[in-house]
N, C-alpha and C positions, 0 to 999 in steps of 0.2 A: 851731395844731394841730401836733403833732410828727410824727405818722404818718397818712398818708391812704390809705384803701382805694381801690384801682383796679379793683375787681371789675366795676363797670358798664362802664367804658371797655374792658376786655379782652373782656367778654362781647359787647358791641355790635360790636366788631371781628370777632367770630366768628359774627355773625348772630343772637345771642340778644338779643331786644329787650325782655324783661320779667323782673322778678325771679321771677315765678311760673314762667316757662319755665326759668330757671336752676335754681330749686328742683327742678323735675321732672327735668331732665337730670342734675343733680348728686346727687339723692337726699337733699337736705337739707330741713329744715323751711321752709315758706314765710315765716314770720316772720323766721327767721334770714337767709334769702336776701334778704328785703326790707331788713333793717337793714344788711346788708353792701352791697347794691346802692346804697342811699341814703347810705352813709358814716356811719351812726349807730351802728354796732356798736362797742363799746369793747373787745371781746375775741372770740376764736373758738377753739374747741378744735382740736387737731391733726387729729382725724378729719374735721371740717368743712373745714379747709384742704386736706387730702388729696383729699377729694371734689371740691372746687372746682377744684383743680389738674388733676385727671383729666378733669373735664368740659370745662375750658377749654383744656387742652393747654398749661399754663403751670407756672411754678415759684412757690413761696411768695414769693420775692423780687419777682416781677412783680406780685403781688396788693397789695403795700404800697409806698408811697413815703414815704421819710423827708424831712421838710421842716425844715431848721434854723430855729430861732426867732430872729428878729433881735433881740428884746428881751433874750434871755439871753446873747447873745454866744457861743453854743455851749457854755455851761457846763452841767455835769451837776448834778442836784439830789441832794445827799448824804442827804436825808431820805426818799428813796424806795428801794424794792428795786433793787439793782444800779445806783443812781444814775440811774435813768431820768428824763429831762428832762420836767418837767410844767409848762408855762407856764400852763395853765388846766386843772385836774384833770378837769373834765367833758369837755373837748374832746380830751384825750389818749387815745391808744389803747394799751392794755397787753395784749400777747399773753402769756397764761400757759401754761406748759408743764408 
């Protein structure tokens, strides 16, 4: 995986123990909150990110963690938009703006 969601980790540090509670506090859809909570979401829109940041008192940089892929040696994939590294397309996270 190239980018990891840290939503659950940050939420739990702030006393939010379920994705449902996060959805309620942030004002986002429960399915969206659940996917982000479990690290399954492949993208999120800016409105959702803003709501999460406001509810969690964090920045977008804190919600995501970049993990270099050992197999690629840090090389960018020239066949993807902006050269985004994609070691396993299904496992990669692409945030579209």
